[in-house]
N, C-alpha and C positions, 0 to 999 in steps of 0.2 A: 566736562566737571561743569557744573551750573555755577552762575555768577553768587550765589547764597554761601557755597561752600569754598569761594575762593576768597571773600572779604573778612578781612583780620579785623577782630572787635579788641581794640585797645580800651582799657577802662577809662571810662570818663566821670565817674563818682569815686574817689578815694576816700577809704574808710579813715577815721582819726586812730592813731596809734594807743588813743587812751580809753576807747569802746571799751563795755557800753559805758555813757558817761554819767550815766543815773539808774539806779536799780532800788527795789524797796528797801535794800540796807540803809540808803541814804535817808529816808522819812524821817520826821520826827515823831511821827504818831505810827501805829500798828497798820499795815497794809497789806494786800497779797501782793499787787504788781502795780507798776507804772511804765507806761507806754503813750504813744501817739499824742506827742504834744505839739500846738499851735505853737508858734514862734514868731518874736518881733523885735526890733531894736526900739528901747526908750530914749528919752530926749538926752538922757546923759551918756548915751553911746552902750549902755548894758545890754545884755541881752535877757528877755522874760520867755520863758517857756510856761505856756499853760497846759500842765501834764493831766493827761485822764489816769486817774487812780482808781484803782479796783479795790474794794475792800474785801475783808475775808467772809461777806457774805456773798459776795459776787457782784456787788452794784456799784456802779461807778460814778465818781464825782470829779472837779477839777481843781487843781492846785496849783500855784503859781512859784517858779523857782527862778532865780535870778543870779546871773554871774556876770563880773567884770568882762571877762574874755570868751564868753560862752562856751567854755569847756571845764573850767572846773571851779572848785570854791562855791558851789550853789548855796545861797540863802533861800531857802524852802519856806515856803508859810509855815507857821507852827501848827495850824490849823484848815481846814478844806478851805479854799478860797472862792468856790461857787458848787453851793449843794444844792442838790434836787429840793423843788419844793412842790411836792404833789398835791398839797389843800390849793393853792393856789395856780398850779400849771399841772393840772393832772396827767400830761402827755409825760411827765418826768416822774412818774411812779417807781419806774424800774432802772430808775439812773440817767444820767449825763455825759455824754461820751465823745471823742474826737474832734477838739475845737480846731477850728482855723481863725487864724486872725487877720484882720485888714484893717491897717490905718487910713483914715479916708480924710484928707486935709479938708475939704469942702465942712466937716462936721466938726473937724478937730477932736476926733473920737476915734477910739479904737472900734471896729465892728467884729463881734464873736458870733460866728455861726457854728452851732454845734449839732450833734443828735440827741435827742430826745425820745427816751425808749418807754413806750405805753405799753397797754394791753392790747392795743391795735396794730403795735409793731414799731419801729424805727420812724421818726420824722424827723424835720428839719426845725430848728430854733434859732431864735437870734436875740444877742445882747449889745447893748452901747456900754462902753466905760472909758473914763479918760485916765484911771490909776489903777485897774486891776484890784482897786479894793472896793469901790461900790459899783454896782451894775443895773442898767435898766432892763429889763426884760421885756421883750416884744412877744413871747410864747412862741407856740409852733406858728410857721409861717408857710410850711409844705407838710400835709398831711401823709401819713404811713402809705405805703411803704417806701421811704424817700431817706437819703443820708448822703455823704461825700459831697459837702456844701462848701462854698465858697463864693465872697462878694467880691467884684471887682472894684477898685478904689477909688474910681471916677465915673460919672454918669455916662452914658451912651444914648445918644440922641434924646438927651433930657430924663432919661431915666435910670437909676439904679438896674443894674445886671447882677443875677446870682446863677452860678453853677452847681448843679447837683445831681443827684443820680437816682431818680425813681425806678422801682422795679416791676416790672408788667410780665404777663406769661410769655410775651414774645422777647425777653430778655435784659439784661441790666445797660442801660445807655448813659451816656452823659448826656442832659439837657440845659437850656440857660433859659430864664424867666426874668421877664422886666418888671420895675415898680416904680410909681411916683412918689414913695413914701417910706419903704421899707416894710410895709404893712401888707400890702394889699398886691399880688402877683400875679401878672397874665402875658400875654404873647409868648406861649411856650414854645421853645424849639427844641428840637433834635440836633446836638452840637456835634457828637461824637458818638459813633456807633461801634458795640463789640463787634469783632467779626465772628465769622462763624467758621465751622470746621475743627481743623487741628492746630489752629493759629495761638499763639502763646497768649493772646486777648480776647480768645472767641468767647463769646457767650454774657461774659461779665465784665466791666470795667467800670473804674470809677476816678473821679478829681482826687489827686494828693494835698500837694498845699495848693495855697491861692495862685494864680496865673502870675507871671513875672513879665511885667511891660519890658519890652527890649524897642529898639528901633524898628525892626523888623514885623514885629507881631508880639502877641501874647504867647509867650514859653509856657508850657503845659506839662507839667509832670502827671502821669497818670497810672494808675495801677491795673494790671490783668490779673486775672484770676483763673488757673488752669486746674481743673479736675483730675486728679490722677488717684489709682487706687490705693495710695497710702493717705491720701487728703489734698487739700486744696494748696496750691502754690503760689504765693504773691510776689509779683515783679513788675518792674517800674518800666514804662515807655515814654515817649517824648511826642509832641504834637506843637504846631504852631498855628496861631490862628488870628486873622485880621484885625487890626486895631480898632477901627471903627463900625466893624461888623463881626464881633466874635464868633457869632455862630457858624461864619466862614472858615474852614479848615484849608490851612496853605500848605500844610506838611505834616505827614503823618512817619514815623519811623516804623519800618518794618519788622524790626527786632526788639526784643525788651534790652535794656541798657544796664540794668543792675539788679540782683537775684539774691537770694538767701546764700551765703556761702560761709561765713563764720560760724563758730558755735553758737555763740550767744543769739543768732539769727535760725539757726536748724533746730535747734531744742528750747524748749519753753512749754508755757501753757498752750500755746498754739503753734505747732512747729512749721517751719518754713515760710516765715514771713519778714518781709521788710515793708514798711507802712508809713510813709512820710506824711505829716501833717503841716509841717511848717518851715520856714527857711528865714533867714538873713542874707542881707547882701553887705559886701567888706566897702570899705570905703574907696576901692579901686572901681567899683561899679560892674565888676566882670566876675569876682569870686561867690558863689554861694555856698552857705552853711546850711545843709539839709539834715533837717531833723526827722529822724524815724525810729518809730517802734520796731521792737527786735522780738520777734516769737511772742509777742504780746507780754513781753517781762521783762523790759528794759528799755532805756533811750539810748540813741546811738547819734552819731554823727559822722557824715560823708560831705566832701566838699568838690566842688566841680567848677568849670570856669563856662561864662555864658557863651563866649566867643566858639569855645570848643563843643558846645552843646548845638548851638545852630550850625557849625561847619558839618558837625557829625549828621544833622538831619539833611542837610542839602547833599551828602554822599550816600544816605541810608535810606532815601524817601522814595515811594513809588505809590503816593496816595492816588493821584488821577487814574494812573495807567490800572490799579489795581481794583478800582471803585466798583466797577460793573461785576465782576467775578467774586468778589467779597460779599456781595449783596444777594 
């Protein structure tokens, strides 16, 4: 019997019993669906979700929802928080999607990266905000075809670092790029490569929420997309990267840790999808609240322990050993 068949996989992420915590029925104006929300804790300790909202035309915008406990009693903006402005930003002509939020202490602002959808395809755009009421848009910073982006909260060797997922004929892999000013980006480096063959994360991967800084490295949730006869299957994996050299992978889990199982994850506008874009950390410094889109129709919550995730990586990682055979 192989090692892979003898490992027992205990759940690392526990679904909240109130799931799904936000649906289209909660919205103060008419929409088709809500999903894929960026998340952050505000100065008063409340949780803000910047949600992707798809209107009944099929185009997306972003809308903020606030909650004292991050679970219920959401106060949702009465109108869209961030709308596409295609006259000024033509890359947004078909909507804006899938935000990730990073609070940057040096700037004392939140940096929001999101997918701007144009005739040329999806690209990466960036905006700054202090209050999620007004935004300073930088426009597109990574041209199509690119998405799944997030900024690291501090500079690396004097430069800002952005993780993103360009798509090429050779596959969809995670890259990292550097900038002195958040506008002009270079030093593009391959960060994590999609595996090949029958692996759960073969051919197409992408960053999920922004990286989590731990004493051992940047802990990263990423999604892998498996193509099946009935459609795509989105699941989550884990990897760990060096704190001062984040393009260096220290650990990569062999198997996925979280996939669509609940009814609200299996059935919806896009079946079999769990897609986190944001998290918050509890005051204990260990409990992660992971907010994820479910079947492109609702927002759900799962909780995990940083210590448990790192321990799982130690026990279920063979990154270096498998490097040669995966390439």
